[in-house]
N, C-alpha and C positions, 0 to 999 in steps of 0.2 A: 743043797738043802740039807740041813742037819736033822738028825733024828729028833722027833718031837715037834718039828715045825709043821705048821698047817700048810698043806699043799696049795690051798687057795691063796694064801698070803704070798707065796713064792712068785706068782704071776702078776700080782698087783704092783702098781707104781709105788715107789717109796713115798711119794707125796701126792696128794690129790692134784689133778690138773685144774688150774685156774681158768675158767672159760674166757675170761677177759684176755688172756694171753693168745687165745685162738684168733682174736680180732685185731691183734697187733700188726699193723701194716708193715712194720720193720721185719717181722718174723715170718709172716704168712701172706700169700697172695690169695685174695678172695674172689678173683675173677672166675666166673662160671659161665661157660658157653652152653646155651640151651641146645642140646643135641637131639631133641625129639625128632624122629623121622629121618635122621641122617644116614646116608650110605657110607661106605668105607672111606671114599675120597673126602667127603665132608668131615668125617671124624678125624681123618689125618690132618685136615686143614685146621680144625678146632684144636688139635694137639699142638700144632705149630703156634697158634695164637696164645695158648696157655703157656707154652714154653718160653715166650717172651719175658715171663716173670720169674724165671728160675734165678735163684741167687747166684751171684758171681758169674753171670753170663758174659763171655768175652765179646769183643767187637766182632771178631770173625764168626762166632756162633750166631750173633744177632744178624749179621749179614746173610748167613746161610738160611736162617729162618725167614728173613724178608724175601730172599730169592724163592724159597718154597711157596710163600704166600703169593708172589707174583705168578709163578707157574700155575698155581691153583685158581688164579683170577678171584682172589678172596675179598674183593671190594665190599660186597654186601655183608659178608661175615665180619669183617673188621668194623664196619659201621654199626652193625648189630651189637658187637661186643662193646663198642664205645657207649652206645645208648644203654646197654644193659648194666653199666656200672656207674655208681655215683662217686667212685674214687678218682679224684683228679689226677693222681700219679698214674693210675692205670690208663685213664683216658689219654694222658700225655704220651705214654709209651706206645699206645695203639695208634695215635695220630702220627707219631714219628714213623712207625712201621708203614703206615699208609703212604706217606710221601716218599719214603726211602724205597718202597716197592716199585715206584714208577708207574703204578697202575692209574688208569683214568677214573677219577672220582667225580667227573662232571655231572653225573646223575645225582650225586649227593652234594652238589655245590652249596646249596643253602644250608645244609647241615653243618658243613665246615665253616661257613660264614658265621653261623650262630656260635660255634665253638671258638672261633677267632675273637668273638666279643666277650669271652670269658674274663672274669676278674683275675684268673690265674695267668700270670705272664708267660710261663712256659707252655701251658696248654694253648694259649692264644697264638704264640709264636709257631708251634708245630702245626696248628690248624691253618694259619696264614701260609705256611710253606706248602701245604696241600693245595691251597687255592692258587698260589703262585705257580705251582707245578702243573696245573690244569691247562692243557693246550687246546682242548676242544672249545669251539666257539660257544659262548653262553648267550642265550636269548636276552634281548635288551630289557624285556619286562622283568626277568629274573634279576638282572643286574641292577635295575632301578629299585627293586624291593631290597636287594642286598645293601645297596648304598643307603637306603632309608634306615635299615636295621643298624648298620654300622654307625651312621651319623647320630642316631638317637641313643646309642649305647653309652652308658656313663661309667661302668665299672672297668672297661677295657683299658689296658696300658696305652698311654697316649701315643707312643712311638708305633706300636702295633696298629693302633687305630689309623694313624696317618698313612702308614704303608698299605693297609687294607683298602682305605678309600682311594689312594692313588692307583692301586692295582685295578679296583673295580671301575673307576672312572676311565682309565686307559682302555679297558676292555669295551666300554660303552662307546668310546670314540673311534675304535677301530672297525 
C-alpha cells in the first residue's frame, strides 16, 4: 500500500463480483447438504458427499469417497442429496456414487425408478444402474407400479426404457 492510498480500498476486490458467476455450474458446486441436527459422523458423511463435486477429482479420489460413503451406510443421505438439488449434473454424480458404493438402495427402489425415467440420458443410465445393482427382492406390487411408471414415461431414452422394463419384468417373474 502506497502512502496516500485509502486502507479500505486495499482490501477490496479490484472488480466487483458478478453474482451471476456464483451460479455458474462450471465454476461452483451449489450442492448443499442440510446438516441440521447432525452429529460428527453425519457431518463427516455430508463432507464426503460434498467432496464429490471438487474440481479435478481423480478417479482414485472418487473411489475413496465412495468407499467412505459405503462405510457410513449413506443411502438415506445420498437420496436426500439427490432430492435436494434440481441440478441434473449433481443428481447424476450422486446416483453414480450410489451404485458404485455397492450399498443396498432397495428401500429407495421407486425413487431410482423415477430417476431412471428422467429425460436426461446420463441421469437415467446412472439410476438404472442403481436398480440393476439392487439384489434385494422387491415386492410384486412395487414392481407392477414401477413397470407402469416406466411404460408410461415419454421423455426417457428409449434404450434405457427398454432395459429398465426388461429388468423390472424379470424381477416380477422370478
